[in-house]
N, C-alpha and C positions, 0 to 999 in steps of 0.2 A: 563073557561068561564069568559068573560069580564063583568064587572058591567055596567049597563046602567046609563048614566048621566042624572039625574033628575033635575040638576041645570040649564041646558040650557047654552047659551053663556054668560058668565059673563064679557067678554072683560077685563080681568085683566091687560092687558097691557096699558089700558087707564089711564092716570094720572089725578087725581082729586085734585085740591087745596082745602084744608079744611080751615075753618075759622081760625083754629089754625095756619096753615101755613101762612096765610095772616097777622095775628097778629105778628108772629115772624119776617116776612119780615119788617114790619113797626117798630118793636122794634129795629131790627138791623140797620135800616136806621137812627133812632134817635141817636143811639150810634155813628155811623159814622159822622153824621151831627154835633154833638157836640164835635167831636174829643175825644170821650171817657170821657168827663167831666161828662156826664150823660149816663146812660145805660137804654135802654128799656128792660124790662123783661116781660115774659109771664109766669104766674103761674097757674097751674091747681088746681082748688078748688073742693073738694067733696061737692056736694050739694044735688041734687035729683037723685034718681035712674033713669037710662034711659037718662040722659042728660050729656053732656060734658059742664063744666063750667070753663072759663078761665078769669083771670084778666090781663089787660095790665097795668103795673106799670112803674114808673120812679124811678131809684135809682142813687146814686153816692157813689163811694168809699170814697170820702172826707167827706161824711155825714153818719157816721156809724149808723146802725140799723134804717135807715129811708127810706121809699119809699112812693111815691105818687101814689095812685090808680086812674088811669084815667077812666077806664071803665071795665065792665064785660060783657062777651058774654056767652049765654046759647044756646046749640043746640043739637038736637037729632042725632042718628047715620045716619039718612038720610041727615044730614047737614043743611037742610033748611025746614021750616022757622026757623029763629033764632031770639032771642031777645037780645038786647044790652042796657045796662044801662050806660049812660054817667054821671059820678059822678061830673064832673067839671061844666057842664051846667045844671045838674039836668033834663035830658031829657031821655025818653025811646024810642027805635026804634024797629021795627019789619021788618026783611028783608026776603023776600020770595025766594031770589036767590043770587048768588055770585055778580052779577052786582049791585044789590040794597045794599048789605052789603058793598061793596067797596065804593059806593057813600055815604052811611051813615057814615062809618068810616072816610072818607075824610072830611066830614062836621064837625065831632067832632075834629079830629086832627088839622084841619086848623082854628078852631074857635079862636077868640080873647082871650078868657079866658085860653084856653090850651096854646096858645103862651105865655101869661103872666106867667103861671105856669112854663113852660120850661125855659123862660128867668130868672125868679126869682130863680129857683133851680140851674141853671147854675151859676148865680152870687153868690149864697150862697156857692156852691161848690168851686168856685174860691177863695172866701174869706177865706174858711176853709184851703186852701192849701198855703196861703201867710204867 
């Protein structure tokens, strides 16, 4: 006797980009863009039950035991809505879908303050290796 499927069609072959995946992509891009002088890293933080919490940070091998926390993202297993805290510009965002999350993330990462942080850390990293 075959068991009845009570789950319905889950379409498990459909690929979903999670906020974590998007953060990792951007972290990897920063590492490539700075020719590995800086590394973008995504760190999972245990915070509240039922939420995934990740920090996007910048580090450098030339500056031991130091990282700069750019932002934090909190999201449920449903992925959205999510909240994002921008620590550099001191702004909070709420994104109801992937499109809004990417727009908000782009606003943070391309902000003048974040650019100054990246350039400052890159300069400090370079100075430490001379």
